[in-house]
C-alpha positions as CSV (number, residue, x, y, z in Angstrom):
1,M,-0.4,12.7,-21.3
2,N,2.6,10.6,-20.3
3,E,3.9,7.1,-19.8
4,Q,3.4,7.4,-16.0
5,I,-0.4,7.8,-16.5
6,K,-0.5,5.0,-19.0
7,K,1.4,2.6,-16.6
8,A,-0.8,3.6,-13.7
9,I,-4.0,2.9,-15.7
10,T,-2.8,-0.5,-16.9
11,E,-1.9,-1.4,-13.3
12,G,-5.2,-0.3,-11.9
13,R,-3.8,2.5,-9.8
14,V,-5.9,5.3,-11.3
15,I,-9.1,6.6,-9.7
16,L,-11.2,9.1,-11.7
17,F,-12.8,12.1,-10.2
18,L,-15.5,13.6,-12.5
19,G,-16.8,17.1,-12.0
20,A,-19.7,19.0,-13.7
21,G,-17.8,19.7,-16.9
22,A,-17.3,16.0,-17.5
23,S,-21.0,15.6,-18.4
24,I,-20.8,18.0,-21.3
25,G,-21.7,16.1,-24.4
26,S,-24.2,13.8,-22.7
27,E,-27.9,14.4,-23.3
28,N,-30.7,14.6,-20.8
29,S,-34.3,13.7,-21.6
30,Q,-34.8,17.2,-23.1
31,G,-32.0,16.6,-25.6
32,N,-29.7,19.0,-23.9
33,N,-26.5,18.8,-21.8
34,P,-27.3,18.3,-18.1
35,P,-27.1,22.0,-17.0
36,L,-24.2,23.3,-14.9
37,G,-24.6,25.4,-11.7
38,L,-25.4,28.8,-13.1
39,E,-27.7,27.4,-15.8
40,L,-29.5,25.3,-13.3
41,A,-30.0,28.3,-11.0
42,K,-31.6,30.3,-13.9
43,T,-33.8,27.3,-14.8
44,I,-35.1,26.9,-11.3
45,A,-35.7,30.6,-10.9
46,S,-37.7,30.6,-14.2
47,K,-39.7,27.6,-13.1
48,V,-40.8,29.4,-9.9
49,G,-41.4,32.7,-11.8
50,W,-38.6,34.7,-10.3
51,T,-36.2,37.1,-12.0
52,Y,-32.8,35.6,-11.6
53,Q,-30.2,38.1,-10.3
54,D,-27.0,36.0,-10.0
55,E,-28.0,34.4,-6.8
56,P,-25.9,31.3,-5.8
57,L,-27.4,28.0,-6.8
58,S,-27.7,26.9,-3.2
59,V,-29.8,29.9,-2.4
60,V,-32.1,29.5,-5.4
61,Y,-32.4,25.7,-4.8
62,S,-33.3,26.1,-1.0
63,A,-35.8,28.9,-1.7
64,A,-37.5,27.0,-4.6
65,K,-37.7,23.8,-2.5
66,N,-39.6,25.8,0.1
67,E,-41.8,27.4,-2.6
68,I,-42.7,24.6,-5.0
69,G,-41.8,21.4,-3.0
70,S,-42.1,18.2,-5.0
71,E,-42.3,20.1,-8.3
72,L,-38.6,20.8,-7.9
73,D,-37.8,17.1,-7.9
74,V,-39.9,16.7,-11.1
75,L,-37.8,19.4,-12.7
76,L,-34.5,17.9,-11.6
77,T,-35.6,14.5,-12.9
78,K,-36.2,16.0,-16.4
79,L,-32.8,17.6,-16.3
80,Y,-30.6,14.9,-14.9
81,K,-32.3,11.5,-15.0
82,H,-32.3,9.0,-18.0
83,C,-29.4,10.8,-19.6
84,K,-27.8,9.5,-22.8
85,P,-24.0,9.2,-22.1
86,S,-21.5,11.0,-24.3
87,E,-19.1,9.0,-26.5
88,S,-16.3,9.9,-24.1
89,Y,-18.3,8.5,-21.2
90,K,-18.8,5.3,-23.2
91,T,-15.0,5.1,-23.8
92,I,-14.2,5.5,-20.1
93,A,-16.8,2.9,-19.2
94,K,-15.1,0.3,-21.4
95,F,-11.9,0.5,-19.3
96,P,-11.6,-1.2,-15.9
97,W,-11.2,1.2,-12.9
98,P,-11.0,0.6,-9.2
99,R,-13.3,3.5,-8.4
100,I,-14.9,6.5,-10.0
101,Y,-16.0,9.5,-7.9
102,T,-18.3,12.2,-9.1
103,T,-19.7,15.4,-7.8
104,N,-22.4,15.3,-10.5
105,I,-26.0,14.3,-9.8
106,D,-26.9,13.2,-13.3
107,D,-26.9,9.5,-14.2
108,A,-25.0,9.7,-17.6
109,M,-21.9,8.0,-16.4
110,E,-23.8,5.4,-14.4
111,C,-25.8,4.6,-17.6
112,A,-22.5,4.3,-19.6
113,L,-21.0,1.9,-17.0
114,N,-24.2,-0.3,-16.9
115,Q,-24.1,-0.5,-20.7
116,H,-20.4,-0.8,-21.5
117,S,-18.4,-1.8,-18.5
118,K,-16.9,-5.3,-18.2
119,Q,-17.0,-4.9,-14.4
120,K,-19.9,-5.2,-12.1
121,V,-21.1,-1.7,-11.2
122,N,-21.6,-0.9,-7.5
123,V,-23.3,2.5,-7.2
124,K,-22.7,4.2,-3.9
125,N,-24.0,7.4,-2.3
126,R,-22.1,9.4,0.3
127,N,-23.7,7.7,3.3
128,D,-23.5,4.2,2.0
129,R,-21.4,1.5,3.5
130,I,-17.7,1.4,2.4
131,E,-16.5,-1.7,0.5
132,D,-12.9,-2.5,-0.1
133,K,-11.6,-2.2,-3.6
134,D,-11.7,-5.4,-5.6
135,Q,-8.1,-6.5,-6.1
136,L,-9.2,-8.6,-9.1
137,F,-11.1,-5.6,-10.7
138,R,-14.3,-7.7,-11.1
139,R,-16.3,-4.6,-9.9
140,V,-16.1,-0.9,-9.9
141,E,-17.6,1.5,-7.4
142,Y,-19.3,4.6,-8.8
143,I,-19.7,7.1,-6.0
144,Y,-22.0,10.1,-5.9
145,L,-20.4,12.5,-3.5
146,N,-23.0,15.3,-3.9
147,G,-26.2,13.2,-4.3
148,S,-27.8,11.2,-7.1
149,I,-30.9,12.1,-9.1
150,K,-32.0,8.5,-8.5
151,T,-32.1,9.1,-4.7
152,P,-33.4,12.6,-4.3
153,D,-34.6,11.7,-0.8
154,Q,-31.0,11.7,0.3
155,G,-30.6,15.3,-0.7
156,F,-28.1,17.2,-2.9
157,V,-25.0,19.2,-2.1
158,F,-24.9,22.3,-4.2
159,S,-22.7,24.6,-2.1
160,A,-20.0,24.9,0.5
161,E,-22.7,25.6,3.1
162,E,-24.6,22.4,2.2
163,Y,-21.4,20.5,2.2
164,G,-20.7,21.8,5.7
165,K,-24.0,20.5,6.9
166,A,-23.5,17.2,5.2
167,S,-19.9,16.7,6.6
168,A,-21.1,17.5,10.1
169,I,-22.5,13.9,10.2
170,Q,-19.3,12.6,8.5
171,P,-20.6,10.7,5.5
172,K,-18.4,7.6,5.0
173,W,-17.4,8.2,1.5
174,Y,-16.2,11.8,2.2
175,E,-13.3,10.5,4.2
176,E,-12.8,7.6,1.9
177,V,-12.1,9.9,-1.1
178,A,-9.4,11.6,0.9
179,S,-7.9,8.2,1.9
180,D,-7.9,7.1,-1.7
181,F,-6.3,10.4,-2.8
182,L,-3.3,9.7,-0.5
183,Q,-2.9,6.1,-1.8
184,C,-3.7,6.2,-5.5
185,V,-3.2,8.3,-8.7
186,F,-6.2,10.6,-9.2
187,I,-7.3,12.0,-12.5
188,F,-9.6,15.0,-12.1
189,I,-11.7,15.8,-15.2
190,G,-14.4,18.4,-15.7
191,T,-13.6,20.3,-12.5
192,N,-11.4,23.2,-11.5
193,L,-11.3,21.6,-8.1
194,S,-13.2,24.3,-6.3
195,E,-14.8,21.3,-4.6
196,P,-15.2,21.6,-0.8
197,V,-15.8,17.8,-0.5
198,F,-12.4,17.2,-1.9
199,Y,-10.3,20.0,-0.4
200,H,-11.7,19.8,3.1
201,Q,-11.4,16.1,3.5
202,A,-8.0,15.8,1.8
203,E,-6.6,18.5,4.0
204,R,-8.1,17.0,7.1
205,Y,-6.9,13.5,6.4
206,K,-3.4,14.7,5.4
207,E,-3.1,16.7,8.6
208,R,-4.2,13.8,10.7
209,A,-2.1,11.1,8.9
210,G,0.9,13.4,8.2
211,I,1.3,12.0,4.7
212,S,1.6,13.4,1.2
213,A,-0.2,12.1,-1.8
214,P,1.4,10.5,-4.9
215,L,1.5,12.6,-8.0
216,S,-2.0,13.1,-9.5
217,Y,-3.4,15.1,-12.5
218,V,-6.0,17.7,-13.3
219,F,-7.3,17.8,-16.9
220,S,-8.9,21.1,-17.9
221,P,-8.8,23.2,-21.1
222,T,-7.4,26.2,-19.2
223,A,-5.9,27.1,-15.8
224,T,-4.6,30.4,-14.4
225,P,-1.1,30.6,-12.9
226,I,-2.6,30.9,-9.5
227,Q,-4.8,27.8,-10.0
228,I,-1.7,25.8,-11.2
229,A,0.2,26.9,-8.1
230,G,-2.7,25.8,-6.0
231,F,-2.7,22.4,-7.8
232,D,1.1,22.1,-7.1
233,S,0.6,22.5,-3.4
234,Y,-1.6,19.3,-3.4
235,G,0.8,17.3,-5.6
236,L,-1.4,17.8,-8.7
237,R,0.0,18.4,-12.2
238,H,-2.2,20.3,-14.6
239,I,-2.6,19.0,-18.1
240,Q,-4.3,21.2,-20.6
241,A,-6.9,18.8,-22.1
242,T,-10.6,18.0,-22.1
243,L,-12.4,14.7,-21.4
244,D,-12.5,14.1,-25.2
245,D,-8.7,14.6,-25.4
246,F,-8.2,12.2,-22.6
247,C,-10.4,9.5,-24.2
248,Y,-8.7,10.0,-27.6
249,W,-5.3,9.5,-25.9
250,L,-6.6,6.4,-24.1
251,L,-7.8,4.7,-27.3
252,S,-4.6,5.6,-29.2
253,E,-2.3,4.4,-26.5
254,L,-4.4,1.3,-25.6
255,P,-6.3,0.4,-28.8
256,I,-6.9,-3.1,-27.3
257,I,-8.8,-2.2,-24.2
258,P,-7.5,-4.3,-21.2
259,S,-9.9,-6.6,-19.4
260,P,-10.3,-6.6,-15.6
261,T,-8.2,-9.7,-15.5
262,D,-5.4,-8.0,-17.5
263,I,-5.4,-5.1,-15.1
264,A,-5.4,-7.4,-12.1
265,Q,-2.4,-9.3,-13.5
266,N,-0.5,-6.2,-14.4
267,R,-1.1,-4.9,-10.8
268,I,-0.2,-8.2,-9.2
269,P,1.9,-10.3,-11.7
270,E,1.7,-13.2,-9.3
271,L,-2.0,-13.6,-10.4
272,R,-0.9,-14.5,-13.9
273,S,0.6,-17.7,-12.8
274,F,-2.0,-18.3,-10.2
275,L,-4.9,-18.0,-12.6
276,A,-3.1,-20.3,-15.1
277,K,-3.1,-23.1,-12.5
278,K,-5.7,-25.7,-13.4
279,S,-6.2,-27.8,-10.3
280,E,-7.2,-26.5,-6.9
281,K,-4.1,-28.2,-5.5
282,E,-1.8,-26.3,-7.9
283,K,-3.5,-23.0,-6.8
284,L,-3.1,-23.9,-3.1
285,D,0.6,-24.8,-3.6
286,Y,1.2,-21.6,-5.5
287,A,-0.6,-19.5,-2.8
288,A,1.5,-21.2,-0.1
289,L,4.7,-20.5,-2.0
290,L,4.0,-16.7,-2.1
291,K,2.2,-16.4,1.2
292,D,5.1,-14.6,2.9
293,V,5.7,-12.2,0.0
294,V,4.3,-8.7,0.6
295,V,3.4,-6.8,-2.6
296,V,4.3,-3.3,-1.7
297,S,1.6,-0.9,-2.7
298,R,0.2,2.0,-0.7
299,Q,-3.4,1.1,-1.8
300,T,-3.0,-2.6,-1.0
301,L,-1.2,-2.1,2.3
302,A,-3.6,0.5,3.5
303,Q,-6.5,-1.9,2.7
304,D,-4.7,-4.8,4.6
305,T,-3.8,-2.8,7.7
306,E,-6.1,-1.2,10.2
307,A,-6.1,2.6,10.5
308,L,-5.4,3.9,14.0
309,T,-7.5,6.5,15.8
310,S,-6.2,10.0,15.6
311,G,-4.3,10.9,18.8
312,T,-3.0,7.4,19.4
313,I,0.6,7.3,20.6
314,R,2.3,5.0,18.1
315,P,4.2,2.0,19.4
316,F,7.0,3.0,17.0
317,Y,7.9,5.8,19.4
318,K,7.9,3.3,22.3
319,G,10.7,1.4,20.7
320,F,8.8,-1.1,18.5
321,K,9.8,-1.7,14.9
322,P,7.6,0.1,12.4
323,T,4.5,-1.5,10.9
324,W,3.4,-0.9,7.4
325,R,0.6,1.3,8.8
326,D,3.3,3.5,10.4
327,V,5.1,3.9,7.1
328,I,1.9,4.6,5.1
329,D,0.9,7.2,7.7
330,N,4.3,8.8,7.6
331,V,4.9,8.2,11.3
332,P,8.7,7.9,11.1
333,A,10.6,11.1,10.2
334,E,12.2,11.2,6.7
335,L,15.9,11.5,7.5
336,S,18.4,13.0,5.1
337,Q,19.8,9.6,4.2
338,L,16.5,8.4,2.8
339,S,16.5,10.6,-0.3
340,I,20.2,9.8,-1.0
341,I,19.8,6.0,-0.8
342,L,16.5,6.2,-2.7
343,E,18.2,7.9,-5.7
344,K,20.9,5.3,-5.6
345,L,18.4,2.5,-5.7
346,K,16.5,4.1,-8.6
347,D,19.7,4.4,-10.5
348,T,20.7,0.8,-9.8
349,T,20.3,-1.6,-12.8
350,P,20.1,-5.4,-12.4
351,T,22.7,-6.0,-15.1
352,E,25.3,-3.9,-13.3
353,N,24.4,-4.6,-9.7
354,N,21.6,-6.8,-8.4
355,L,22.5,-6.7,-4.6
356,F,22.1,-3.6,-2.5
357,A,23.0,-3.8,1.2
358,I,22.2,-1.2,3.9
359,V,24.6,-1.7,6.8
360,G,24.6,-0.1,10.2
361,P,24.7,-0.8,14.0
362,A,21.7,-2.3,15.8
363,G,19.1,0.3,16.5
364,S,20.2,2.6,13.7
365,G,16.9,2.6,11.9
366,K,17.6,0.0,9.2
367,S,14.2,-1.7,9.4
368,T,12.4,1.6,9.2
369,L,14.5,2.8,6.3
370,L,13.9,-0.5,4.3
371,K,10.1,-0.1,4.5
372,M,10.2,3.6,3.7
373,L,12.4,2.9,0.7
374,A,10.2,0.1,-0.5
375,L,7.0,2.2,-0.3
376,A,8.8,5.2,-2.0
377,L,9.9,3.0,-4.9
378,S,6.4,1.6,-5.2
379,D,4.9,5.1,-5.3
380,A,7.3,5.9,-8.1
381,G,5.7,3.1,-10.2
382,N,8.2,0.3,-9.6
383,K,7.2,-3.3,-8.8
384,V,8.3,-4.0,-5.2
385,Y,8.2,-7.0,-3.0
386,F,9.0,-7.4,0.7
387,L,9.9,-10.5,2.7
388,E,9.9,-9.8,6.4
389,I,10.3,-13.3,7.7
390,G,11.8,-15.0,4.7
391,S,10.4,-18.1,3.0
392,S,11.0,-21.8,3.4
393,N,11.7,-22.0,-0.3
394,L,13.3,-18.7,-1.1
395,P,15.1,-19.8,-4.3
396,R,11.8,-21.0,-5.8
397,V,10.1,-17.8,-4.7
398,I,12.8,-15.6,-6.4
399,R,12.6,-17.7,-9.6
400,E,8.9,-17.2,-9.7
401,L,9.1,-13.5,-9.2
402,E,11.7,-13.3,-11.9
403,S,9.4,-15.1,-14.3
404,L,6.4,-12.9,-13.4
405,N,8.2,-9.6,-14.2
406,T,9.3,-8.3,-17.6
407,E,10.8,-5.1,-16.2
408,K,13.1,-4.1,-13.3
409,Y,11.7,-5.0,-9.9
410,Y,12.9,-4.9,-6.3
411,I,12.9,-7.6,-3.6
412,F,13.4,-6.3,0.0
413,F,14.6,-8.6,2.8
414,E,14.7,-7.7,6.5
415,R,18.2,-9.3,6.8
416,F,20.8,-10.8,4.5
417,D,22.5,-13.1,6.9
418,P,19.8,-15.9,7.2
419,I,19.3,-16.0,3.4
420,K,22.9,-15.5,2.1
421,E,23.2,-19.1,0.8
422,D,19.9,-18.9,-0.9
423,I,20.8,-15.6,-2.5
424,K,24.1,-17.0,-3.7
425,R,22.3,-19.9,-5.4
426,V,19.9,-17.8,-7.5
427,T,21.5,-14.4,-8.0
428,T,23.3,-15.4,-11.3
429,T,20.0,-16.4,-12.8
430,V,18.2,-13.1,-11.9
431,R,18.2,-10.6,-14.8
432,R,15.6,-8.1,-13.7
433,G,15.5,-8.2,-9.9
434,I,17.4,-6.1,-7.4
435,F,17.9,-7.5,-3.9
436,V,17.8,-4.9,-1.2
437,G,18.4,-5.9,2.4
438,A,20.0,-4.8,5.7
439,E,22.4,-6.2,8.1
440,S,24.3,-5.1,11.2
441,Q,27.8,-3.9,10.7
442,N,29.7,-6.7,12.5
443,I,27.6,-9.5,10.9
444,W,28.0,-8.0,7.4
445,H,31.7,-7.6,7.6
446,N,32.4,-10.9,9.5
447,R,30.0,-13.3,7.7
448,V,27.9,-11.9,4.9
449,A,30.3,-9.9,2.7
450,S,32.7,-12.7,2.4
451,A,29.9,-15.2,1.7
452,F,28.6,-13.2,-1.2
453,G,32.2,-13.0,-2.6
454,S,32.1,-12.1,-6.3
455,I,28.4,-11.2,-6.3
456,L,28.2,-7.6,-7.4
457,T,27.2,-5.6,-4.3
458,S,26.5,-2.0,-3.4
459,V,26.9,-1.2,0.3
460,Q,25.4,1.8,1.9
461,E,26.7,2.5,5.4
462,L,24.2,4.2,7.7
463,K,25.6,7.3,9.3
464,E,24.7,9.1,12.5
465,I,21.7,11.5,12.1
466,S,22.6,15.0,11.0
467,E,21.6,18.2,12.9
468,T,19.0,18.8,10.1
469,D,17.3,15.5,11.0
470,V,16.7,16.5,14.6
471,Q,13.7,18.9,14.0
472,P,11.8,16.5,11.7
473,I,12.2,13.8,14.4
474,L,10.9,16.1,17.1
475,D,8.0,17.1,15.0
476,K,7.0,13.5,14.5
477,I,7.4,12.7,18.3
478,R,5.1,15.7,19.0
479,S,2.5,14.2,16.6
480,Y,2.8,10.5,17.3
481,G,4.9,9.9,20.4
482,P,5.1,10.7,24.2
483,W,5.6,14.4,24.3
484,T,5.0,15.1,28.0
485,R,8.7,15.4,29.1
486,L,9.8,17.2,26.0
487,S,7.1,19.8,26.3
488,N,8.8,21.0,29.4
489,L,12.2,21.6,27.6
490,S,13.0,24.6,25.4
491,P,13.3,24.0,21.7
492,R,17.1,24.3,21.9
493,Q,17.3,21.8,24.8
494,R,15.1,19.3,22.9
495,K,17.3,19.5,19.8
496,R,20.6,19.3,21.7
497,E,19.4,16.4,23.9
498,L,18.1,14.3,21.0
499,Y,21.2,15.0,18.8
500,D,23.7,14.2,21.5
501,K,21.9,11.0,22.7
502,S,21.3,9.7,19.1
503,K,25.0,9.8,18.4
504,R,25.2,6.3,20.0
505,Q,22.2,4.7,18.3
506,L,19.0,6.2,17.0
507,L,16.7,3.8,18.8
508,I,18.4,4.3,22.1
509,G,18.6,8.1,21.6
510,L,14.9,8.3,20.9
511,M,13.9,6.2,23.9
512,E,16.2,8.1,26.2
513,T,15.1,11.5,24.9
514,I,11.4,10.7,25.3
515,T,11.7,9.1,28.8
516,G,14.6,11.2,30.2
517,I,16.3,8.1,31.6
518,G,19.1,5.8,30.3
519,F,18.5,2.8,28.1
520,E,19.5,0.3,30.8
521,Q,17.2,2.0,33.3
522,I,14.3,1.8,30.8
523,I,14.9,-1.9,30.5
524,V,15.0,-2.5,34.2
525,K,12.0,-0.3,34.8
526,D,10.0,-2.2,32.1
527,F,10.9,-5.6,33.6
528,E,10.1,-4.5,37.2
529,S,6.7,-3.3,36.0
530,V,5.8,-6.9,35.3
531,V,4.8,-8.3,38.7
532,S,3.4,-11.8,38.0
533,N,5.8,-14.6,37.5
534,N,3.6,-16.0,34.7
535,D,3.6,-12.7,32.9
536,R,7.4,-12.5,33.3
537,L,7.8,-15.9,31.7
538,F,5.6,-14.9,28.8
539,F,7.7,-11.6,28.4
540,V,10.9,-13.7,28.4
541,L,9.4,-16.0,25.7
542,V,8.5,-13.0,23.5
543,C,11.9,-11.4,24.0
544,I,13.7,-14.7,23.0
545,A,11.7,-14.7,19.8
546,T,12.3,-11.0,19.1
547,L,16.0,-11.0,19.7
548,H,16.3,-13.6,17.0
549,R,14.2,-11.4,14.7
550,T,11.3,-13.8,14.7
551,N,7.8,-13.6,16.4
552,L,6.1,-15.8,18.8
553,S,3.0,-17.3,17.1
554,I,-0.3,-17.6,19.1
555,S,-0.3,-21.4,18.7
556,M,3.4,-21.7,19.9
557,A,2.7,-19.3,22.8
558,A,-0.4,-21.2,23.9
559,R,1.5,-24.6,23.8
560,T,4.5,-23.1,25.7
561,L,2.3,-21.5,28.4
562,S,0.6,-24.8,28.8
563,N,4.0,-26.5,29.4
564,L,4.6,-23.9,32.1
565,A,1.3,-24.8,33.7
566,V,-0.2,-21.4,32.8
567,S,-3.9,-21.8,32.1
568,E,-4.6,-18.3,30.7
569,P,-4.7,-17.8,26.9
570,P,-1.7,-15.9,25.6
571,I,-4.0,-13.0,24.5
572,V,-5.1,-12.5,28.0
573,V,-1.5,-12.5,29.3
574,S,-0.3,-10.1,26.6
575,S,-3.1,-7.7,27.5
576,R,-1.3,-7.0,30.8
577,L,1.9,-6.3,29.0
578,R,0.7,-3.5,26.7
579,G,3.5,-1.1,25.9
580,I,6.2,-3.7,26.1
581,V,4.6,-6.6,24.1
582,E,2.5,-6.2,20.9
583,I,0.5,-8.6,18.8
584,R,0.9,-8.3,15.1
585,N,-0.7,-10.6,12.5
586,E,-1.4,-13.2,15.3
587,R,2.2,-13.1,16.5
588,F,3.7,-11.5,19.6
589,V,6.6,-9.2,19.4
590,A,8.6,-7.2,22.0
591,R,10.3,-4.0,21.3
592,H,13.4,-3.9,19.0
593,P,15.7,-6.9,19.0
594,L,18.4,-4.8,20.6
595,Y,16.0,-4.1,23.5
596,A,15.0,-7.8,23.7
597,R,18.7,-8.9,23.8
598,K,19.4,-6.5,26.6
599,I,16.5,-7.8,28.6
600,I,17.7,-11.4,28.2
601,E,21.4,-10.8,28.7
602,S,21.4,-8.2,31.5
603,V,18.1,-8.2,33.5
604,I,16.5,-11.6,33.7
605,D,17.8,-14.2,36.1
606,Q,19.0,-17.5,34.8
607,E,16.3,-19.6,36.4
608,L,13.6,-17.7,34.5
609,I,15.5,-18.1,31.2
610,V,16.0,-21.8,31.7
611,A,12.3,-22.3,32.4
612,A,11.3,-20.3,29.3
613,I,13.8,-22.1,27.0
614,T,12.8,-25.5,28.3
615,A,9.0,-24.9,27.9
616,L,9.6,-23.5,24.4
617,L,11.6,-26.5,23.3
618,Q,9.0,-28.7,24.8
619,A,6.5,-27.0,22.5
620,F,8.5,-28.2,19.4
621,T,8.5,-31.9,20.5
622,V,5.0,-32.4,19.0
623,Y,6.4,-32.2,15.5
624,P,7.9,-35.1,13.4
625,H,11.6,-35.1,12.6
626,P,13.4,-33.2,11.3
627,V,11.4,-30.6,13.2
628,V,12.2,-27.6,10.8
629,K,10.5,-29.5,7.9
630,S,7.2,-29.2,9.7
631,L,7.4,-25.5,10.5
632,D,6.9,-22.3,8.6
633,K,9.9,-20.0,8.2
634,N,9.3,-18.0,11.3
635,D,8.9,-21.0,13.7
636,A,11.7,-22.9,12.0
637,T,14.1,-19.9,12.6
638,L,13.0,-19.8,16.3
639,F,13.6,-23.5,16.8
640,K,17.1,-23.3,15.2
641,S,17.9,-20.3,17.2
642,V,16.8,-21.6,20.6
643,I,18.8,-24.9,20.3
644,N,21.9,-23.0,18.9
645,H,24.9,-23.7,21.1
646,N,26.2,-20.1,20.8
647,F,22.8,-18.7,21.9
648,L,22.7,-21.0,25.0
649,A,26.2,-20.2,25.9
650,D,25.5,-16.4,25.7
651,V,22.2,-16.3,27.6
652,L,23.2,-18.9,30.2
653,R,26.5,-17.1,30.8
654,G,28.6,-20.1,29.8
655,D,27.3,-22.3,32.6
656,Q,28.0,-25.7,31.0
657,R,26.2,-27.6,33.7
658,V,22.9,-25.8,32.9
659,I,23.5,-25.9,29.1
660,F,24.2,-29.6,29.1
661,S,21.1,-30.2,31.3
662,I,18.9,-28.6,28.6
663,Y,20.3,-30.7,25.9
664,T,20.2,-33.9,28.0
665,Q,16.5,-33.7,28.8
666,F,15.6,-33.5,25.1
667,E,17.8,-36.4,23.9
668,K,14.8,-38.7,23.5
669,P,12.2,-36.1,22.2
670,F,14.6,-35.0,19.5
671,E,16.5,-38.3,19.0
672,N,15.9,-38.4,15.2
673,D,16.6,-34.7,14.7
674,G,20.0,-34.1,13.2
675,L,19.9,-30.3,13.9
676,F,19.4,-30.9,17.6
677,W,22.4,-33.4,17.8
678,L,24.6,-31.1,15.7
679,Q,24.1,-28.2,18.1
680,Y,24.5,-30.5,21.1
681,G,27.8,-31.8,19.7
682,L,29.1,-28.3,18.9
683,S,28.3,-27.3,22.5
684,K,30.4,-30.2,23.8
685,R,33.2,-29.3,21.5
686,T,33.1,-25.6,22.7
687,F,33.7,-26.7,26.3
688,G,36.5,-29.2,25.3
689,Y,34.6,-32.5,25.6
690,N,35.9,-33.8,22.3
691,I,35.2,-37.5,22.8
692,D,31.6,-36.7,23.7
693,A,31.4,-34.3,20.8
694,F,32.6,-36.9,18.3
695,E,30.0,-39.4,19.5
696,I,27.1,-36.9,19.4
697,L,28.1,-35.6,16.0
698,Q,28.1,-39.1,14.7
699,T,24.5,-39.4,15.9
700,A,23.8,-36.1,14.2
701,Y,25.2,-37.4,10.9
702,N,23.2,-40.6,11.2
703,A,20.0,-38.8,12.0
704,Y,20.4,-36.3,9.1
705,P,23.5,-36.5,6.8
706,S,23.4,-32.9,5.6
707,D,26.4,-30.6,4.6
708,H,26.4,-29.1,8.1
709,T,26.6,-32.4,10.0
710,T,29.1,-33.9,7.5
711,H,31.4,-30.9,7.9
712,A,31.1,-30.8,11.7
713,L,31.9,-34.6,12.0
714,A,34.8,-34.3,9.6
715,Q,36.2,-31.4,11.6
716,Q,35.7,-33.3,14.8
717,N,37.6,-36.2,13.3
718,M,40.5,-33.9,12.7
719,I,40.4,-32.6,16.3
720,F,40.0,-36.2,17.6
721,G,43.0,-37.3,15.5
722,G,45.1,-34.5,16.7
723,E,44.5,-35.3,20.4
724,F,44.8,-39.0,20.4
C-alpha cells in the first residue's frame, strides 16, 4: 500500500471494483463461501444429474436453465442470497465510497453496506438509470454489473458471450464504469481482470475519448509477469495482497474511520467553512464568494460538463478556446512543453516561489496549456483551483483558500494583468498557495513584471512548437477536427505545412492548415457569411466581449439587442452563427481573442462598431452608480473595457469626433459614475483638450474619489500648470 492510495481514499477519489474472489470469507445460507465459477458449474451439473467434464459455466448454466427451469433459480438463491458478509466486507462497508462496482451476483457486500455503512445505499443493476455521484458522500452506489441474485428476472452474465449479448443493448452502467475508470482511482480486488465488461468498455471509451486513466491498482495474491505487463498497459499497478490485507492496512492507517462529511471536506475543503456557517445568509454569502472558483478534478468536471457525441468536430479545432470537456477528453495535443512545465510546477514550493507565469504571444496556446497543467496536477493528487473570469473580491477568495488548505495547493488564473494589484496585496500572506497564470509577452514585459517587482516569480516563455509536436497535433485534428483538406495531402506535406505555418502562432497555424487559406481570409470569409445586419451586430457584440477576454451574458445580450430594436432572443440569433459564436455557461463567446480583435480592427466598418458600442453601453445604464459595484466580475470587466479611452481610440481609428460623441450621449446616464468620467477625461487629454480634460477629471473625482481619479486629476493639474 502507499500514501497515494491513502490520500485518494480520504479525498473520496477511490472506486472499488469487486470480483468473485472478494466474496471469499462470506457465508451463504448453506454455511459455505458463495461458489466461484468452476465450483458453480459443477454444482449445477450435479443438480441436473450430469457428469461434469470441464464445460464452461455459461454452457452449463444455459443448458440447465433449459432443462430444469425455475429450479435453477431456487438453487442460485440458496447459494447466493441472504449471505453473511465477511469481516473484510464489514470493514469496507464502514468507510465512505463514491461507488462500488461488482461482477458478483451474491448479496454479501450489499448486506454489509446496509448494516454498517454510514451512507445511504443505492443498489443499481446494469440497466438502471444513472445517478451522479453525491459530492457530499451522503450516499454510495453499489452496482451489480453481471446481475444480482435479488433480481434474477434481469438475467446473469457468466461469460464473454453473454456479456456480448448484454452489451449489444448498451446497459447504462457498462459505459459508466469505463467513464469512472478514466476519472477516478480504481482498486480492483478479488479479480484477475479477465472481465469482459471492464476491458471492452474501458477500451471502447478510451478509444472514443482519446484519454488515459489515472493510476489505479489491482490487489491479488499472485500475478504472472504477463499479467503484470497487461495491467501496466492500462495504467494499473499490481499490489500483492488479498482483501483481508487491504482491510488490515485500512484500519491501521485510518484507525478513526472518516465520516462521509470528513471525506467531502477533504475532497472539497471549501465545504469545511461552508458547513460551519450557522445562518442561511452566511452560507449564501460564502457560496457567492467562491462561485467563480473551479475546483479542478477530473471526476467533478466530467460531472459538471456535458459529454459530446462521438464524431463531433470540436469547436477547439475551429479556433475556440478549450473547454474543460475538451481537456478531460484529451482533445488538444500534448506538446513537448507540457511535461517540462509540469515538472517545474511540481517542484515549485510556496516558500521559495509562489508566482509562476507562462508568457507567450497571442494565440500560442497559453489558455490550453493552463487547463492541461491544472488537470495534470489534480490527477497527481494536488489541490488545484482555477479562476477563469476572476472574482470581484479576489484577495478575500485567496485568503479563504489559504485557510482551507494545510498543504501545498495551486491557484490558476487565465491572465495576470487584470489581477496584478490584488495579487500584490495578498501574496506575502500566502504560505501554501502557488499562483499560476498566463500573459501575453508585451503586456507581461511592459506592465505586469514591473508591477510585481520583488515578488518571487518564475517565468516560462512559450516557444514555437517543435517538429516532434507536429504529428501529435495532426493525429488530434484527424480525430476531432476538420480533416477533409488534410486528407488530400501526403503525410509529409501535412507535417511541413503545419510546422511552417505554426512558426508564427499556433492558433493561426492550425486554422490556416485546416482551411488552406490565410488567417485574414478566414476572418473576412466568416464575416461575409453573416448576411443579416442584426446578426452582424450580434456578432460584433460577442467579438467586443471576447477580445477583452470576457463573455457576453444572455441577459446583457438580450438587453443590448433590445436597444438595437432586435426583437429576436439572443439564443435564436446565435443559432444562425454556429461555428463562429458559441454559448458556454449561458454566455456567448467568439473564437479566440486574437480572432475577435482582428474582426473588430480590420473587417467591420465603423458605423457597425459605433452602433454595437452604443447599444452595449445603453444596456449598462439600468444599474446604480458606480456601475461596476452592481455587476459580477465578467460584466464589470466588459463595462470598464468598453468605456476605456484606449479601446475606443483603437477600434474607432482615432476618430475623435465619433469617440467624443459616444461619451457625450452618456453624460447624463452615467453622471454619477466616476469611472465613466475618468475615461472621458483621459480621452480629452489624449487628443490635447487639456482644459476640457481638467474639468471632466474634476467631475470624475467628485463622483468617485478613488486612487485612479485622484492620480489622473493631479497629473492633469501638472499639465494644466505647465501650459498656462
